[in-house]
N, C-alpha and C positions, 0 to 999 in steps of 0.2 A: 336516491340522493343521500349521501352520507352526511350526517350532521354531528357536531360536537357541541354539547350544551354544558357550559362551564358555570357553576355556581360558586363564586369565589368570595372570600372575605378579605379584601384588600391585599391580595397577593398577585404577583406577576406569574404568568404561565406561558411557557413557550412550547409550541408543538412542532415536531418535525415528522412528516409522514414519509416513511421509507419506501423505496421502490420494492415491489414484490416481483416485478417482471423486468428483466433486463432487455435492452434494445441495442441494436448496432447502428452506428452512424456512417453514412456513405462518406468515403474519404478520397482525397486525391493522392495520398501517399500512405502506404501501409507497411508495417514490419511485423512479421510473425516470429522472428528470431529462430526460425527452424535451422538455418545454416550459419548465420553470422549476425553482427550488430547493425547491418544495413548501412554501414558507413558512419554511424553516429559516433561521436568522439567520447572516449572514456579516459581513465587515468593512463598516463604514459608508463607508470610503474606497473608491470604485469601483475605483481602480487596484490595490488589493491584495485585492479580494474574489474569492470563488469565482464562476464564471460558467458558464452552460450554453451549449454549442456543439455543432453537428453535427460528427461525427468527420471527415467529408470536408473540412471547412473549417479544421480545426486544423492548425497547422504541424508539431507534434510530438505524441508520445503514441501511443495505440493506433491500429491501422489499422481496427478495428471496435469497436463498443460491446459491452458484455457480453451483453446481450439487446436486440434479437433477433440480434445478431452481424453487423451490416452497417455499412458506412461512412456510411449514411444515418441511423443511430441517433445519439442524443445522450447526453452525460454531463456531469458537472460537472468543470470544470478549475480548478486553483489558479492564481492570477495569477503573474506573474514579478516582482512588486515587494513588498517588505516581508515580512510574515508573514500568510499566509492562514489563516482558520479558518472552520469550519462548525459550528454548534451545533444539535443535534437534541434537542428536549425529550422526556423520557420519565418514566415513573413505575414504580419498582421494586415487585416483581421483573419483569424483562423479558428477552427474548432479542433481541440485536442481530445482524444479519447484513448484510454489505456486501461490495462488490467494489472493489478499487482497482488502478490501473495506474501503476507507478512506473518510468519509463524515463529513460535518459540515461547520461552518463559521469561526472558529478560526484556527490559525496556530498551528498545533500539530505535532512536529517532530516524525518521525518513521523511523527506520533503519533496514536493513537486513545485517548481517555480517557473513563472514566465519572466524571463530576463529581457528587458527592452534595451536596445543599444542607445545609450545616452539618456535613458529614462528610468522609471521606477521599476523595481523588481516586485512581483506579486507572488506570494506563497498561496497557492490555491488548494493544497492538500498537505496536511502534516499528520503523520502517524507515528505513534510511539510504542504501540503494543501489537503483538501478533495473536491475541487471544481468539480472534475469529477463525483463524486457520482455514480460510476459504478465499477464493478469488474475489477481489473487490474492484469495482468499476470506478474510474475517476474521469470526470469530464470537465473541461474548462473552455469557455468561450472568450477569446481575446478580441476585443473591439478596437484596440489601438493600432494605428498604422505603423509601418516601419519594420526594421529587422529585429527579430526576437530569437531567443533560444529557450526551449523547454529544458530545464536542468533538474534532473532527479538525483538527489544526494542521500546517501545512506551512511550512518555512522558505523561502518563495518567492523571497527575494532571491538564493538560491543557484541557482535554476533559470536555466540559461543558454540558449544557442541550441539545444542538442540535448536539453534536459531537459523533462519534463512529469510532472505528477501529476494523474491523473483518478480520479473516483469514480463508481460506478454501482450501480443496483439495491440500494438500502438498504431494509431491512425491520426493523420492530419488532413483536415478538409479546408479548402479555401472558403473564406467568409465566416462570420460568426455561426455558432451552433443554431440549428433550427429549433423552434420551440419544442418542449417536451410533449409527447403524445398525451392527449387528454384521456388517460385511462385510470385516473384516480391516484397515480403515483406522483410524488413531488418531493424535492429536497429543499425547495424555497431558496435556493442559491441564485446568485447573479440577477436578482430582481425579477424572478419569474415565479408567479403565484399559481401557474398551471390551471387556471380557470377557477380556483377557489375564491370564495367571497372575501377577499382580503384587499385592503387598501381602497377599493373602489365601491363595493357594495355594502360593506360593513364598517361603520364608524368605530366599532369597538375593537376590531382586529386590524393589525397593521403588519406590513412586511418590513422587517428590519433589513434595509438594503445593505448589501455587502460593503463592509468598510473595515479597515485595519483598526483595531481598538487595543488599548493597553490591557494588561492583565487586570482582572477584577480586584477590587478592594472590599473591605468590610462594608463601606458605605455605598458601594456600587456593585451589586452582584450581577454577573452575566453568565448565561449558560455557555458551555463549550459545545460548539456545533458537532453533531454526531458524524456527519459524512466528511466534513473538512478536517475534523479532529483538533480544532483550535478555536480561539475566540473570534475568528475572522469570518465565520460562515454565516449563511442567511437562515432565517426561520420566521414563522408566523408567531406574533406575540400579542397577548391580550393584557392590558394594564388598566386597572381601576384604582381610583384614589382610596386611601385608607379610610376605615370606619364606614364604608358604604358597601352593603351587600348587593350583589348584582349578578346577572347572568348574560351570556353572549353566545351567539351561534355562529359557527363557521361552517359553510356548506360547500360541498364539492360541486363541480359541473355535472350535468346529466351524463351518466355513464351507460355505455351499451352493455347489456347483459351477456354474460359468457356462460357456456355450458360447463357443468361440473363444479367442483369446489373452487372458491377464490380465496386468496390470502389478503387479509387486512392487517397491516402491521404499522405501528407508529410509535414515536418517542415523545415523551412530555417531560417538562422540567418545571419544578416549583421550588423557589428558594426556601431554605429552612429558617425563615424569620421566627423569632419567639412569638408565642401566642399572645395577642393583644386584645382579643375579644372573647366574650363568654363562649360563643359557639364558633369554633375554628375549624369546622369540618367542611369539606368541599366535595362536590360531585362532578365527575367527568362521565358524561353519557354519550355513547356512540349509537346512533340510530340510522336506519335505512328507510328511505321513502321510495316505494316501487310498486309494481303491479298495476293492474287495470284500475283498481279503486284507490290507488295512491295512498295506501295505509302506511303508517310508521311502524317499523318493527325495531324494538330495542335490542341491539346486539350485545351491549355491555354497559353496566353502570359501575363505576369504581368510586368508593368512598375514600377521600384523601384527607389526611390530617397533618397539619404542620406541627413538628415537634416543639415541645415547650422548652 
């Protein structure tokens, strides 16, 4: 059992555990962009439309497509002129899954939206940088009824000589997304705690349910969600009142052991409030409880200090 022991001095801390293993979602409609855009609507102006191209012929972007993972595979590329968009019709509730590759050195905004006919538009992924240079998975569970469109928009005019935005392996499944597998991975989005002791077992930790919030101000610091790329994502958060030293544990569900090495990767956020106490150091400890004797093994202890 993985645990995080936070010794904090009146600071807010948000944790996002990243997925180390990707999974595929069964779908009722799939597009791999090997031959065309599968009938999805794009710009009427050819110079600003999404286009399908073989990876080996594209000047920039991924070196292989997502599946089957070769340079002979194809994917959909945003143009380098104007604003490119791709519209995917859908009917709620549904589960959307897709893979995108956002590479380059410039800031190029790209967004994924669920546009409801006669209702509210929800931006469920917003990316501005291509620093990762790898295929990224995006998943969205739409629970609202009615006619929708998934709209993918890229500020293509900002794509320069070294930038590219590619899309591959889009799937739409009828009904909301099935719960994430209990394998220790969790992005805490869409109200899903993935079996972690958040909201129900631990009074100290809470799940900040997905909601559109304004940009943070000096009086209200909010972390930018790692996977969503904006201030609208979900995360597990621990808050304690000022002047009180405390600790809190967040535990994973029981996980099945796997052979070989396993990856543990997570993101944490701590606001840079000025130091207001004599001892302003904080410890983030990651431990594992396992084996026949149920012994704790400390994997990592990180000393954190808030800048003065």
